[in-house]
All heavy atoms as an XYZ file, in Angstrom:
884
protein
N    -156.164   -147.437     10.755
C    -155.690   -148.738     11.113
C    -156.454   -149.222     12.336
O    -156.714   -148.468     13.256
C    -154.211   -148.649     11.442
C    -153.499   -149.733     10.748
S    -151.803   -149.971     10.789
C    -150.775   -149.265     11.670
N    -156.746   -150.463     12.275
C    -157.514   -151.001     13.386
C    -156.567   -151.309     14.528
O    -155.341   -151.362     14.385
C    -158.227   -152.309     12.972
O    -157.246   -153.264     12.662
C    -159.184   -152.082     11.846
N    -157.164   -151.505     15.639
C    -156.419   -151.814     16.856
C    -155.634   -153.112     16.674
O    -154.497   -153.230     17.117
C    -157.405   -151.914     18.025
C    -156.734   -151.618     19.347
O    -155.641   -151.089     19.367
N    -157.392   -151.968     20.422
N    -156.250   -154.056     16.016
C    -155.610   -155.352     15.800
C    -154.390   -155.200     14.883
O    -153.329   -155.774     15.136
C    -156.645   -156.319     15.190
C    -156.131   -157.709     15.036
N    -155.739   -158.480     16.095
C    -155.955   -158.484     13.913
C    -155.341   -159.650     15.641
N    -155.459   -159.676     14.314
N    -154.497   -154.438     13.834
C    -153.397   -154.216     12.897
C    -152.263   -153.470     13.593
O    -151.075   -153.736     13.359
C    -153.880   -153.441     11.689
N    -152.638   -152.526     14.450
C    -151.646   -151.763     15.205
C    -150.844   -152.694     16.111
O    -149.618   -152.591     16.194
C    -152.352   -150.667     16.004
C    -151.419   -149.745     16.710
C    -152.216   -148.677     17.458
C    -151.315   -147.787     18.249
N    -152.029   -146.797     19.037
N    -151.533   -153.616     16.784
C    -150.854   -154.571     17.662
C    -149.925   -155.484     16.868
O    -148.826   -155.820     17.304
C    -151.881   -155.414     18.427
C    -152.570   -154.681     19.542
C    -153.607   -155.538     20.261
O    -153.642   -156.776     20.025
O    -154.369   -154.972     21.036
N    -150.342   -155.878     15.666
C    -149.502   -156.722     14.818
C    -148.224   -155.972     14.445
O    -147.113   -156.522     14.516
C    -150.273   -157.176     13.557
C    -151.372   -158.163     13.962
C    -149.333   -157.795     12.526
C    -152.278   -158.563     12.813
N    -148.357   -154.696     14.090
C    -147.178   -153.889     13.730
C    -146.255   -153.743     14.933
O    -145.022   -153.849     14.803
C    -147.616   -152.497     13.236
S    -148.309   -152.526     11.579
N    -146.823   -153.484     16.102
C    -146.011   -153.344     17.315
C    -145.291   -154.660     17.635
O    -144.119   -154.681     18.006
C    -146.889   -152.913     18.492
C    -147.326   -151.478     18.426
C    -148.310   -151.111     19.543
O    -148.678   -151.997     20.351
O    -148.696   -149.938     19.599
N    -146.034   -155.781     17.484
C    -145.425   -157.088     17.741
C    -144.295   -157.384     16.747
O    -143.245   -157.923     17.125
C    -146.482   -158.188     17.689
C    -147.344   -158.198     18.936
O    -146.953   -157.677     19.978
N    -148.541   -158.771     18.831
N    -144.512   -157.029     15.483
C    -143.450   -157.231     14.487
C    -142.238   -156.361     14.808
O    -141.096   -156.786     14.655
C    -143.983   -156.934     13.081
C    -144.898   -158.016     12.566
C    -145.418   -157.727     11.167
O    -144.973   -156.737     10.549
O    -146.252   -158.500     10.700
N    -142.479   -155.145     15.268
C    -141.386   -154.249     15.662
C    -140.627   -154.857     16.836
O    -139.394   -154.863     16.866
C    -141.925   -152.862     16.042
O    -142.653   -152.325     14.935
C    -140.803   -151.920     16.396
N    -141.353   -155.390     17.794
C    -140.711   -156.044     18.946
C    -139.898   -157.255     18.498
O    -138.799   -157.493     18.980
C    -141.774   -156.486     19.952
C    -142.331   -155.372     20.770
C    -143.255   -155.918     21.844
N    -144.101   -154.869     22.356
C    -145.389   -154.950     22.591
N    -146.027   -156.086     22.343
N    -146.064   -153.941     23.063
N    -140.478   -158.035     17.568
C    -139.771   -159.219     17.058
C    -138.464   -158.804     16.389
O    -137.412   -159.394     16.630
C    -140.675   -160.023     16.092
C    -141.790   -160.703     16.879
C    -139.854   -161.046     15.305
C    -142.860   -161.337     16.000
N    -138.517   -157.759     15.539
C    -137.310   -157.277     14.866
C    -136.298   -156.794     15.897
O    -135.107   -157.097     15.813
C    -137.661   -156.157     13.859
C    -136.405   -155.463     13.359
C    -138.453   -156.712     12.698
N    -136.753   -156.060     16.902
C    -135.858   -155.560     17.953
C    -135.229   -156.726     18.712
O    -134.012   -156.739     18.977
C    -136.628   -154.652     18.934
O    -137.236   -153.576     18.205
C    -135.714   -154.087     19.984
N    -136.051   -157.731     19.042
C    -135.523   -158.901     19.763
C    -134.536   -159.681     18.899
O    -133.519   -160.176     19.395
C    -136.673   -159.801     20.217
C    -137.525   -159.255     21.373
C    -138.735   -160.151     21.617
C    -136.708   -159.113     22.639
N    -134.824   -159.783     17.587
C    -133.899   -160.466     16.689
C    -132.571   -159.729     16.617
O    -131.500   -160.343     16.600
C    -134.517   -160.602     15.292
C    -135.579   -161.669     15.212
C    -136.260   -161.720     13.846
O    -136.113   -160.756     13.059
O    -136.938   -162.727     13.574
N    -132.642   -158.388     16.583
C    -131.412   -157.598     16.562
C    -130.621   -157.790     17.864
O    -129.398   -157.945     17.839
C    -131.738   -156.115     16.352
C    -132.206   -155.795     14.953
C    -132.673   -154.350     14.821
O    -132.915   -153.651     15.808
N    -132.815   -153.897     13.578
N    -131.341   -157.789     18.988
C    -130.681   -158.016     20.273
C    -130.061   -159.407     20.314
O    -128.935   -159.592     20.789
C    -131.671   -157.856     21.424
C    -132.024   -156.429     21.737
C    -132.975   -156.356     22.921
C    -133.366   -154.923     23.244
N    -134.292   -154.845     24.382
N    -130.797   -160.395     19.808
C    -130.295   -161.771     19.780
C    -129.057   -161.871     18.893
O    -128.072   -162.524     19.259
C    -131.391   -162.713     19.296
C    -131.033   -164.191     19.293
C    -130.725   -164.669     20.710
C    -132.161   -165.004     18.692
N    -129.088   -161.199     17.746
C    -127.938   -161.204     16.847
C    -126.735   -160.552     17.523
O    -125.615   -161.057     17.448
C    -128.295   -160.459     15.555
C    -127.212   -160.537     14.495
C    -127.669   -159.837     13.212
O    -128.798   -160.077     12.757
O    -126.858   -159.059     12.682
N    -126.985   -159.437     18.203
C    -125.907   -158.757     18.934
C    -125.340   -159.667     20.028
O    -124.128   -159.774     20.191
C    -126.421   -157.451     19.533
C    -125.424   -156.767     20.428
C    -124.329   -156.091     19.895
C    -125.564   -156.810     21.817
C    -123.405   -155.464     20.711
C    -124.635   -156.205     22.647
C    -123.563   -155.526     22.088
O    -122.649   -154.920     22.901
N    -126.239   -160.347     20.749
C    -125.790   -161.262     21.808
C    -124.995   -162.428     21.223
O    -124.004   -162.860     21.800
C    -126.990   -161.787     22.615
C    -127.694   -160.738     23.463
C    -126.798   -160.161     24.548
O    -125.915   -160.828     25.065
N    -127.018   -158.891     24.872
N    -125.415   -162.937     20.064
C    -124.681   -164.014     19.399
C    -123.270   -163.554     19.021
O    -122.290   -164.271     19.229
C    -125.414   -164.494     18.147
C    -126.612   -165.383     18.481
O    -126.693   -165.845     19.640
O    -127.439   -165.617     17.577
N    -123.186   -162.342     18.460
C    -121.876   -161.799     18.101
C    -121.001   -161.626     19.343
O    -119.813   -161.956     19.327
C    -122.039   -160.459     17.381
C    -122.619   -160.574     15.982
C    -122.920   -159.213     15.367
O    -122.588   -158.178     16.004
O    -123.469   -159.190     14.268
N    -121.604   -161.120     20.388
C    -120.883   -160.918     21.642
C    -120.413   -162.263     22.197
O    -119.273   -162.405     22.650
C    -121.811   -160.222     22.643
C    -121.128   -159.554     23.775
C    -122.159   -158.749     24.571
C    -121.546   -158.133     25.781
N    -122.516   -157.422     26.597
N    -121.292   -163.272     22.134
C    -120.957   -164.607     22.624
C    -119.813   -165.204     21.806
O    -118.873   -165.787     22.358
C    -122.203   -165.499     22.565
C    -122.006   -166.847     23.169
C    -121.823   -166.997     24.537
C    -121.992   -167.982     22.366
C    -121.642   -168.248     25.093
C    -121.800   -169.232     22.913
C    -121.627   -169.372     24.282
N    -119.869   -165.057     20.479
C    -118.795   -165.553     19.612
C    -117.476   -164.851     19.936
O    -116.413   -165.484     19.968
C    -119.150   -165.355     18.134
C    -120.231   -166.271     17.615
C    -119.826   -167.740     17.673
O    -118.656   -168.057     17.402
O    -120.698   -168.568     17.991
N    -117.557   -163.562     20.198
C    -116.355   -162.813     20.569
C    -115.783   -163.334     21.884
O    -114.568   -163.500     22.019
C    -116.692   -161.324     20.687
O    -115.579   -160.612     21.169
N    -116.659   -163.615     22.838
C    -116.209   -164.153     24.128
C    -115.588   -165.538     23.955
O    -114.571   -165.865     24.581
C    -117.377   -164.225     25.116
C    -117.876   -162.889     25.675
C    -119.145   -163.105     26.493
C    -116.802   -162.229     26.501
N    -116.174   -166.353     23.091
C    -115.624   -167.688     22.828
C    -114.225   -167.550     22.226
O    -113.293   -168.250     22.631
C    -116.557   -168.499     21.898
C    -117.825   -168.907     22.662
C    -115.844   -169.724     21.350
C    -118.875   -169.566     21.787
N    -114.063   -166.632     21.275
C    -112.750   -166.419     20.654
C    -111.746   -165.908     21.693
O    -110.608   -166.374     21.735
C    -112.858   -165.428     19.489
C    -111.573   -165.224     18.739
C    -111.061   -166.508     18.110
O    -111.819   -167.349     17.670
N    -109.747   -166.650     18.074
N    -112.172   -164.964     22.530
C    -111.295   -164.462     23.593
C    -110.886   -165.595     24.527
O    -109.724   -165.689     24.947
C    -111.990   -163.353     24.392
C    -112.145   -162.064     23.598
O    -111.500   -161.935     22.537
O    -112.908   -161.189     24.054
N    -111.846   -166.462     24.849
C    -111.574   -167.592     25.732
C    -110.533   -168.517     25.114
O    -109.625   -168.999     25.795
C    -112.872   -168.340     26.034
C    -112.711   -169.361     27.124
O    -111.871   -169.218     27.992
N    -113.523   -170.403     27.084
N    -110.657   -168.775     23.802
C    -109.683   -169.629     23.111
C    -108.288   -169.003     23.165
O    -107.301   -169.685     23.406
C    -110.098   -169.845     21.652
C    -111.273   -170.781     21.486
C    -111.654   -170.930     20.026
C    -112.876   -171.815     19.861
N    -113.300   -171.918     18.452
N    -108.228   -167.693     22.949
C    -106.940   -167.000     22.992
C    -106.351   -167.032     24.407
O    -105.151   -167.214     24.580
C    -107.093   -165.565     22.499
C    -107.373   -165.471     21.010
C    -107.684   -164.070     20.547
O    -107.490   -163.113     21.332
O    -108.112   -163.912     19.394
N    -107.198   -166.869     25.396
C    -106.736   -166.920     26.791
C    -106.207   -168.311     27.121
O    -105.159   -168.461     27.750
C    -107.866   -166.498     27.759
C    -108.127   -165.002     27.624
C    -107.523   -166.865     29.193
C    -109.363   -164.517     28.348
N    -106.918   -169.354     26.688
C    -106.450   -170.727     26.919
C    -105.086   -170.942     26.263
O    -104.201   -171.568     26.843
C    -107.463   -171.737     26.389
C    -108.671   -171.910     27.267
C    -109.612   -172.961     26.695
C    -110.828   -173.153     27.578
N    -111.750   -174.165     27.033
N    -104.923   -170.428     25.052
C    -103.648   -170.559     24.344
C    -102.548   -169.843     25.129
O    -101.461   -170.380     25.315
C    -103.778   -169.973     22.937
C    -102.523   -170.079     22.121
C    -102.707   -169.437     20.758
C    -101.380   -169.397     20.012
N    -101.469   -168.624     18.778
N    -102.846   -168.632     25.582
C    -101.868   -167.877     26.375
C    -101.516   -168.617     27.664
O    -100.346   -168.662     28.063
C    -102.402   -166.478     26.708
C    -102.491   -165.583     25.485
O    -101.875   -165.914     24.452
O    -103.176   -164.542     25.565
N    -102.511   -169.200     28.306
C    -102.270   -169.953     29.544
C    -101.372   -171.147     29.268
O    -100.431   -171.422     30.022
C    -103.602   -170.389     30.196
C    -104.316   -169.179     30.794
C    -103.378   -171.458     31.251
C    -105.716   -169.446     31.285
N    -101.636   -171.859     28.172
C    -100.788   -173.006     27.812
C     -99.352   -172.569     27.557
O     -98.409   -173.241     27.978
C    -101.349   -173.737     26.597
C    -102.611   -174.519     26.922
O    -102.838   -174.892     28.061
N    -103.433   -174.752     25.925
N     -99.183   -171.436     26.873
C     -97.835   -170.915     26.632
C     -97.157   -170.546     27.949
O     -95.962   -170.797     28.128
C     -97.886   -169.713     25.693
C     -98.248   -170.084     24.263
C     -98.434   -168.869     23.368
O     -98.236   -167.719     23.833
O     -98.774   -169.058     22.189
N     -97.905   -169.959     28.862
C     -97.350   -169.609     30.176
C     -96.971   -170.860     30.959
O     -95.931   -170.889     31.625
C     -98.348   -168.779     30.982
C     -98.489   -167.324     30.548
C     -99.655   -166.660     31.290
C     -97.209   -166.558     30.802
N     -97.791   -171.887     30.873
C     -97.475   -173.145     31.568
C     -96.166   -173.725     31.032
O     -95.307   -174.161     31.800
C     -98.634   -174.160     31.418
C     -98.212   -175.551     31.841
C     -99.843   -173.708     32.230
N     -96.000   -173.687     29.719
C     -94.760   -174.187     29.112
C     -93.570   -173.353     29.590
O     -92.530   -173.895     29.967
C     -94.860   -174.172     27.569
C     -93.512   -174.415     26.916
C     -95.870   -175.201     27.100
N     -93.736   -172.043     29.598
C     -92.647   -171.160     30.028
C     -92.294   -171.398     31.494
O     -91.113   -171.463     31.857
C     -93.040   -169.697     29.811
N     -93.300   -171.557     32.338
C     -93.055   -171.801     33.762
C     -92.368   -173.150     33.955
O     -91.446   -173.280     34.772
C     -94.375   -171.723     34.567
C     -94.206   -172.267     35.964
C     -94.875   -170.288     34.612
N     -92.777   -174.146     33.196
C     -92.141   -175.467     33.279
C     -90.675   -175.373     32.879
O     -89.805   -175.939     33.544
C     -92.879   -176.474     32.369
O     -94.255   -176.535     32.770
C     -92.265   -177.849     32.456
N     -90.402   -174.642     31.800
C     -89.015   -174.469     31.367
C     -88.204   -173.741     32.435
O     -87.062   -174.110     32.713
C     -88.960   -173.712     30.043
C     -89.460   -174.527     28.862
C     -89.524   -173.719     27.577
O     -89.238   -172.499     27.597
O     -89.887   -174.313     26.548
N     -88.786   -172.714     33.031
C     -88.092   -171.988     34.100
C     -87.833   -172.885     35.296
O     -86.752   -172.848     35.898
C     -88.908   -170.764     34.535
C     -88.845   -169.557     33.621
C     -89.830   -168.491     34.094
C     -87.441   -168.978     33.585
N     -88.806   -173.700     35.629
C     -88.646   -174.624     36.751
C     -87.515   -175.602     36.483
O     -86.679   -175.863     37.359
C     -89.959   -175.380     36.990
O     -89.799   -176.354     37.980
N     -87.473   -176.142     35.272
C     -86.400   -177.069     34.902
C     -85.044   -176.378     34.944
O     -84.060   -176.956     35.401
C     -86.654   -177.662     33.513
C     -87.847   -178.596     33.500
O     -88.260   -179.114     34.530
N     -88.425   -178.803     32.333
N     -85.001   -175.130     34.473
C     -83.751   -174.363     34.507
C     -83.304   -174.146     35.949
O     -82.120   -174.296     36.269
C     -83.933   -173.006     33.802
O     -84.332   -173.238     32.447
C     -82.655   -172.203     33.830
N     -84.246   -173.812     36.824
C     -83.905   -173.607     38.235
C     -83.392   -174.895     38.874
O     -82.427   -174.876     39.649
C     -85.117   -173.090     39.013
C     -85.465   -171.620     38.784
C     -86.770   -171.272     39.503
C     -84.346   -170.722     39.266
N     -84.014   -176.020     38.532
C     -83.552   -177.303     39.066
C     -82.123   -177.586     38.609
O     -81.291   -178.040     39.396
C     -84.485   -178.437     38.622
C     -85.815   -178.429     39.331
C     -86.734   -179.521     38.798
C     -88.107   -179.438     39.432
N     -89.038   -180.407     38.848
N     -81.851   -177.311     37.323
C     -80.495   -177.534     36.813
C     -79.498   -176.613     37.512
O     -78.387   -177.031     37.858
C     -80.445   -177.314     35.297
C     -81.083   -178.444     34.503
S     -80.800   -178.319     32.722
C     -81.886   -176.977     32.291
N     -79.896   -175.381     37.754
C     -79.001   -174.439     38.439
C     -78.752   -174.876     39.879
O     -77.640   -174.724     40.389
C     -79.579   -173.028     38.400
C     -79.442   -172.400     37.040
C     -79.779   -170.946     37.035
N     -79.602   -170.389     35.710
C     -79.861   -169.152     35.421
N     -80.317   -168.338     36.348
N     -79.672   -168.700     34.204
N     -79.780   -175.393     40.524
C     -79.604   -175.899     41.889
C     -78.613   -177.060     41.895
O     -77.738   -177.138     42.759
C     -80.936   -176.354     42.476
C     -81.856   -175.230     42.884
C     -83.213   -175.727     43.358
O     -83.370   -176.939     43.608
O     -84.124   -174.893     43.484
N     -78.758   -177.962     40.916
C     -77.828   -179.088     40.819
C     -76.411   -178.590     40.540
O     -75.449   -179.054     41.155
C     -78.272   -180.051     39.707
C     -79.535   -180.814     40.032
C     -80.050   -181.626     38.845
O     -79.554   -181.499     37.734
N     -81.041   -182.453     39.092
N     -76.297   -177.628     39.630
C     -74.987   -177.065     39.324
C     -74.387   -176.391     40.550
O     -73.192   -176.485     40.802
C     -75.084   -176.061     38.167
C     -75.389   -176.717     36.831
O     -75.264   -177.963     36.744
O     -75.757   -175.997     35.889
N     -75.243   -175.709     41.310
C     -74.774   -175.036     42.522
C     -74.250   -176.050     43.532
O     -73.192   -175.844     44.145
C     -75.914   -174.213     43.128
O     -75.500   -173.591     44.313
N     -74.986   -177.153     43.704
C     -74.524   -178.199     44.629
C     -73.205   -178.791     44.157
O     -72.285   -179.015     44.946
C     -75.583   -179.295     44.756
C     -76.687   -178.909     45.736
C     -77.644   -180.067     45.979
N     -78.945   -179.570     45.551
C     -79.753   -180.168     44.706
N     -79.466   -181.336     44.209
N     -80.900   -179.629     44.361
N     -73.101   -179.045     42.856
C     -71.857   -179.592     42.309
C     -70.709   -178.608     42.520
O     -69.585   -179.018     42.834
C     -72.014   -179.897     40.817
C     -72.878   -181.099     40.528
C     -73.036   -181.315     39.040
C     -73.974   -182.467     38.738
N     -74.195   -182.632     37.288
N     -70.989   -177.328     42.353
C     -69.969   -176.310     42.546
C     -69.487   -176.284     43.994
O     -68.285   -176.200     44.252
C     -70.515   -174.931     42.145
C     -69.547   -173.763     42.222
C     -68.370   -173.991     41.282
C     -70.255   -172.471     41.877
N     -70.415   -176.394     44.922
C     -70.046   -176.437     46.343
C     -69.184   -177.662     46.616
O     -68.170   -177.579     47.328
C     -71.312   -176.430     47.240
C     -70.975   -176.769     48.681
C     -72.011   -175.076     47.163
N     -69.564   -178.808     46.047
C     -68.771   -180.025     46.222
C     -67.362   -179.841     45.657
O     -66.376   -180.230     46.284
C     -69.453   -181.213     45.543
C     -70.719   -181.677     46.235
C     -71.469   -182.741     45.441
O     -70.941   -183.212     44.404
O     -72.583   -183.105     45.862
N     -67.273   -179.227     44.473
C     -65.956   -178.987     43.878
C     -65.129   -178.025     44.725
O     -63.919   -178.226     44.894
C     -66.115   -178.426     42.460
C     -66.538   -179.423     41.394
C     -66.801   -178.706     40.076
C     -65.472   -180.481     41.196
N     -65.769   -176.991     45.256
C     -65.051   -176.055     46.119
C     -64.521   -176.767     47.360
O     -63.393   -176.507     47.792
C     -65.963   -174.891     46.516
C     -66.240   -173.930     45.379
C     -67.272   -172.866     45.728
O     -67.988   -173.029     46.744
O     -67.364   -171.888     44.981
N     -65.321   -177.660     47.924
C     -64.867   -178.429     49.084
C     -63.675   -179.322     48.719
O     -62.705   -179.415     49.484
C     -65.999   -179.272     49.660
C     -67.074   -178.432     50.322
O     -66.828   -177.300     50.720
N     -68.269   -178.975     50.439
N     -63.760   -179.985     47.573
C     -62.653   -180.832     47.134
C     -61.386   -180.008     46.900
O     -60.282   -180.438     47.257
C     -63.038   -181.591     45.862
C     -64.051   -182.695     46.091
C     -64.447   -183.422     44.806
O     -63.710   -183.303     43.795
O     -65.487   -184.088     44.823
N     -61.545   -178.830     46.308
C     -60.391   -177.958     46.074
C     -59.775   -177.537     47.407
O     -58.543   -177.522     47.555
C     -60.798   -176.726     45.227
C     -61.074   -177.155     43.788
C     -59.724   -175.650     45.268
C     -61.670   -176.079     42.909
N     -60.613   -177.218     48.389
C     -60.104   -176.852     49.714
C     -59.321   -178.004     50.324
O     -58.251   -177.797     50.919
C     -61.248   -176.454     50.644
O     -61.870   -175.284     50.183
N     -59.848   -179.229     50.185
C     -59.149   -180.398     50.716
C     -57.809   -180.602     50.004
O     -56.799   -180.918     50.644
C     -60.021   -181.648     50.565
C     -61.228   -181.675     51.476
C     -62.168   -182.844     51.199
O     -61.793   -183.730     50.389
O     -63.267   -182.864     51.774
N     -57.791   -180.414     48.686
C     -56.544   -180.553     47.930
C     -55.524   -179.495     48.350
O     -54.330   -179.788     48.491
C     -56.810   -180.461     46.426
C     -57.498   -181.666     45.801
C     -57.857   -181.368     44.343
C     -56.611   -182.890     45.874
N     -55.987   -178.274     48.564
C     -55.087   -177.209     49.016
C     -54.504   -177.546     50.381
O     -53.306   -177.329     50.622
C     -55.824   -175.872     49.066
C     -56.038   -175.266     47.713
C     -56.670   -173.900     47.801
N     -56.842   -173.334     46.458
C     -57.714   -172.420     46.160
N     -58.510   -171.940     47.105
N     -57.803   -171.952     44.939
N     -55.348   -178.071     51.262
C     -54.854   -178.463     52.584
C     -53.819   -179.578     52.443
O     -52.786   -179.569     53.135
C     -56.016   -178.915     53.461
N     -54.073   -180.530     51.546
C     -53.120   -181.610     51.303
C     -51.800   -181.092     50.759
O     -50.717   -181.536     51.160
N     -51.876   -180.125     49.855
C     -50.663   -179.540     49.277
C     -49.863   -178.804     50.359
O     -48.632   -178.918     50.424
C     -51.021   -178.599     48.102
C     -51.520   -179.414     46.914
C     -49.833   -177.743     47.705
C     -52.094   -178.593     45.777
N     -50.562   -178.059     51.224
C     -49.867   -177.355     52.320
C     -49.177   -178.356     53.235
O     -48.040   -178.138     53.666
C     -50.849   -176.501     53.111
C     -51.253   -175.232     52.400
C     -52.187   -174.389     53.247
C     -52.614   -173.144     52.495
N     -53.548   -172.337     53.275
N     -49.864   -179.461     53.511
C     -49.270   -180.501     54.363
C     -48.028   -181.068     53.692
O     -46.991   -181.253     54.335
C     -50.294   -181.620     54.617
O     -51.458   -181.055     55.218
C     -49.722   -182.696     55.509
N     -48.114   -181.325     52.395
C     -46.958   -181.850     51.664
C     -45.800   -180.859     51.665
O     -44.639   -181.261     51.723
C     -47.337   -182.212     50.231
C     -48.152   -183.492     50.058
C     -48.540   -183.666     48.595
C     -47.371   -184.697     50.543
N     -46.085   -179.559     51.620
C     -45.032   -178.553     51.645
C     -44.209   -178.649     52.931
O     -43.017   -178.384     52.930
C     -45.627   -177.139     51.527
C     -46.013   -176.746     50.137
C     -46.533   -175.313     50.136
C     -46.975   -174.874     48.766
N     -47.493   -173.501     48.770
N     -44.887   -179.003     54.027
C     -44.173   -179.138     55.309
C     -43.536   -180.511     55.455
O     -42.454   -180.640     56.016
C     -45.118   -178.879     56.478
C     -45.611   -177.443     56.522
C     -46.944   -177.134     56.268
C     -44.736   -176.399     56.789
C     -47.388   -175.828     56.292
C     -45.177   -175.085     56.810
C     -46.508   -174.802     56.570
O     -46.942   -173.514     56.596
N     -44.196   -181.538     54.959
C     -43.711   -182.905     55.148
C     -42.546   -183.223     54.216
O     -41.574   -183.867     54.630
C     -44.861   -183.918     54.959
C     -45.859   -183.784     56.101
C     -44.334   -185.346     54.889
C     -47.086   -184.641     55.941
N     -42.619   -182.792     52.957
C     -41.576   -183.137     51.985
C     -40.181   -182.669     52.413
O     -39.220   -183.437     52.301
C     -41.935   -182.609     50.595
C     -43.010   -183.406     49.861
C     -43.320   -182.756     48.511
C     -42.603   -184.849     49.653
N     -40.016   -181.448     52.901
C     -38.664   -181.066     53.354
C     -38.170   -181.946     54.502
O     -36.981   -182.289     54.558
C     -38.822   -179.613     53.813
C     -40.000   -179.101     53.065
C     -40.907   -180.292     52.902
N     -39.104   -182.337     55.393
C     -38.688   -183.215     56.493
C     -38.277   -184.575     55.944
O     -37.269   -185.141     56.378
C     -39.825   -183.368     57.518
C     -40.020   -182.127     58.379
S     -41.120   -182.396     59.763
C     -42.683   -182.459     58.983
N     -39.032   -185.100     54.999
C     -38.690   -186.395     54.405
C     -37.336   -186.278     53.695
O     -36.482   -187.154     53.819
C     -39.799   -186.863     53.435
C     -41.064   -187.227     54.217
C     -39.336   -188.046     52.593
C     -42.262   -187.537     53.348
N     -37.145   -185.188     52.961
C     -35.881   -184.978     52.263
C     -34.718   -184.917     53.263
O     -33.656   -185.504     53.031
C     -35.937   -183.678     51.444
C     -34.682   -183.390     50.695
C     -34.332   -184.135     49.579
C     -33.821   -182.376     51.110
C     -33.165   -183.870     48.887
C     -32.661   -182.112     50.418
C     -32.331   -182.852     49.307
N     -34.953   -184.239     54.380
C     -33.920   -184.149     55.415
C     -33.617   -185.530     55.980
O     -32.445   -185.906     56.143
C     -34.376   -183.197     56.544
O     -34.677   -181.932     55.980
C     -33.304   -183.046     57.601
N     -34.653   -186.311     56.283
C     -34.457   -187.650     56.830
C     -33.712   -188.514     55.815
O     -32.761   -189.242     56.176
C     -35.805   -188.285     57.240
C     -35.640   -189.771     57.540
C     -36.405   -187.544     58.422
N     -34.086   -188.463     54.552
C     -33.420   -189.246     53.507
C     -31.956   -188.809     53.401
O     -31.044   -189.652     53.280
C     -34.162   -189.118     52.157
C     -33.327   -189.691     51.013
C     -35.516   -189.794     52.225
N     -31.717   -187.518     53.446
C     -30.340   -187.012     53.371
C     -29.512   -187.534     54.539
O     -28.365   -187.970     54.364
C     -30.331   -185.471     53.367
O     -31.135   -185.007     52.289
C     -28.922   -184.926     53.217
N     -30.112   -187.502     55.733
C     -29.405   -188.005     56.916
C     -29.116   -189.497     56.763
O     -28.003   -189.962     57.029
C     -30.212   -187.718     58.198
C     -30.246   -186.217     58.467
C     -29.644   -188.478     59.391
C     -31.193   -185.799     59.569
N     -30.107   -190.278     56.313
C     -29.926   -191.720     56.145
C     -28.831   -191.989     55.120
O     -27.949   -192.840     55.335
C     -31.255   -192.402     55.757
C     -31.024   -193.842     55.299
C     -32.226   -192.341     56.915
N     -28.831   -191.275     54.020
C     -27.814   -191.465     52.979
C     -26.434   -191.081     53.529
O     -25.435   -191.771     53.290
C     -28.165   -190.658     51.709
C     -26.988   -190.624     50.733
C     -29.396   -191.231     51.036
N     -26.385   -189.986     54.278
C     -25.104   -189.572     54.855
C     -24.592   -190.603     55.835
O     -23.398   -190.958     55.837
C     -25.249   -188.222     55.576
O     -25.596   -187.232     54.661
N     -25.490   -191.103     56.693
C     -25.097   -192.128     57.660
C     -24.636   -193.372     56.921
O     -23.615   -193.998     57.280
C     -26.255   -192.437     58.639
C     -25.971   -193.695     59.442
C     -26.523   -191.254     59.535
N     -25.357   -193.751     55.862
C     -24.969   -194.925     55.080
C     -23.599   -194.686     54.453
O     -22.746   -195.594     54.408
C     -26.017   -195.233     54.028
N     -23.377   -193.480     53.979
C     -22.076   -193.151     53.381
C     -20.963   -193.246     54.409
O     -19.875   -193.752     54.118
N     -21.224   -192.757     55.615
C     -20.234   -192.809     56.682
C     -19.958   -194.269     57.045
O     -18.804   -194.683     57.209
C     -20.705   -192.003     57.912
C     -19.818   -192.265     59.119
C     -20.760   -190.532     57.578
N     -21.013   -195.080     57.151
C     -20.852   -196.485     57.500
C     -20.048   -197.188     56.402
O     -19.152   -197.992     56.694
C     -22.218   -197.164     57.737
C     -22.858   -196.612     58.992
C     -22.086   -198.673     57.803
C     -24.278   -197.081     59.240
N     -20.345   -196.886     55.159
C     -19.625   -197.500     54.052
C     -18.138   -197.089     54.126
O     -17.238   -197.887     53.932
C     -20.244   -197.123     52.690
C     -19.330   -197.490     51.524
C     -21.590   -197.784     52.549
N     -17.865   -195.808     54.431
C     -16.469   -195.344     54.530
C     -15.744   -196.018     55.690
O     -14.565   -196.342     55.595
C     -16.410   -193.832     54.720
C     -16.628   -193.085     53.399
O     -16.380   -193.654     52.350
N     -17.071   -191.867     53.475
N     -16.464   -196.239     56.774
C     -15.860   -196.868     57.941
C     -15.553   -198.323     57.614
O     -14.497   -198.859     57.984
C     -16.770   -196.777     59.182
C     -16.866   -195.342     59.632
C     -16.281   -197.666     60.291
C     -17.830   -195.107     60.758
N     -16.443   -198.984     56.956
C     -16.256   -200.391     56.637
C     -15.194   -200.592     55.557
O     -14.621   -201.667     55.462
C     -17.570   -201.025     56.200
C     -18.628   -201.140     57.309
C     -19.924   -201.660     56.710
C     -18.164   -202.064     58.423
N     -14.886   -199.670     54.836
C     -13.903   -199.863     53.792
C     -12.569   -199.469     54.248
O     -11.686   -199.450     54.703
C     -14.246   -199.014     52.579
C     -15.410   -199.545     51.868
S     -15.381   -198.725     50.293
C     -16.370   -199.769     49.412
């Protein structure tokens, strides 16, 4: 084989090797593109999940504030009931005294 033919064979071997490397790189690149698509999908799903969690937390915060407001109102109602427990007997006593006095006055006038 001549030197020129030998160089042609070596060049063809290099071309085949480079084509194989290029094919491997193309496959690797396609795999990376597919992985990237899957990662983007996963990220979108995570964004949706985080948004839902954020909305849930906001609702819980609102519920917590409402609960505190209700607890305060209940405390005020309890205080009002305790006040009524002390005031009502006094009112009843005053009414009883007024009725008794009225009864005595009516008996005196008759």
